[in-house]
C-alpha positions in Angstrom: 194.6 64.9 155.4 197.8 64.3 153.4 197.5 60.5 154.1 193.9 60.5 152.8 194.8 62.5 149.7 197.6 60.0 148.9 194.8 57.4 148.5 193.5 59.4 145.6 196.9 59.5 143.7 196.2 59.3 140.0 192.4 59.7 140.4 190.2 62.7 139.5 188.8 64.5 142.5 186.9 67.7 143.4 188.5 69.8 146.1 186.4 72.3 148.1 188.3 75.0 149.8 185.3 77.0 151.0 182.7 79.4 149.6 182.9 79.1 145.8 186.5 77.8 145.7 186.1 74.4 144.0 188.9 72.7 142.1 188.8 69.6 139.9 191.7 67.6 138.6 193.8 64.5 138.8 196.0 64.1 141.9 199.6 64.3 140.7 201.2 64.4 144.2 201.3 65.7 147.7 204.5 67.2 149.1 205.3 69.7 151.9 201.7 70.5 152.6 200.8 71.1 148.9 198.4 69.1 146.8 199.2 69.2 143.0 196.2 68.8 140.7 196.3 68.6 136.9 193.2 69.6 135.1 191.8 68.6 131.7 193.7 71.4 130.0 197.0 70.0 131.4 197.3 73.0 133.7 198.7 72.4 137.2 197.2 73.9 140.4 198.9 73.8 143.8 196.6 73.8 146.8 197.5 74.2 150.5 196.4 71.0 152.2 195.5 72.8 155.4 192.8 74.9 153.5 190.9 71.9 152.1 187.4 71.5 153.6 186.2 68.5 151.5 187.3 66.1 148.8 185.1 64.0 146.5 186.2 61.4 144.0 184.7 62.2 140.5 183.0 59.5 138.5 185.0 58.5 135.4 181.9 58.5 133.2 182.5 60.8 130.2 179.6 63.0 129.1 179.5 64.0 125.5 177.2 67.0 124.7 175.3 66.9 121.5 172.1 65.8 119.8 170.5 62.5 120.1 169.5 61.2 116.7 166.3 59.5 115.9 165.9 56.8 113.3 
């Protein structure tokens, strides 16, 4: 799993750790069985690699909420 996670270094991913435990962030590093994710608020979360069930790469398309103007 650590080898697969290293392929996502610097990319934004979703990490599923079971039930409702879903984490999103940019992969900052993997060391000693811990995955370090940085979220959009610049907070860092450390996850145990052995508890990860699934990983998904996020699309980089930015969504901007708001109104669509008509001319």
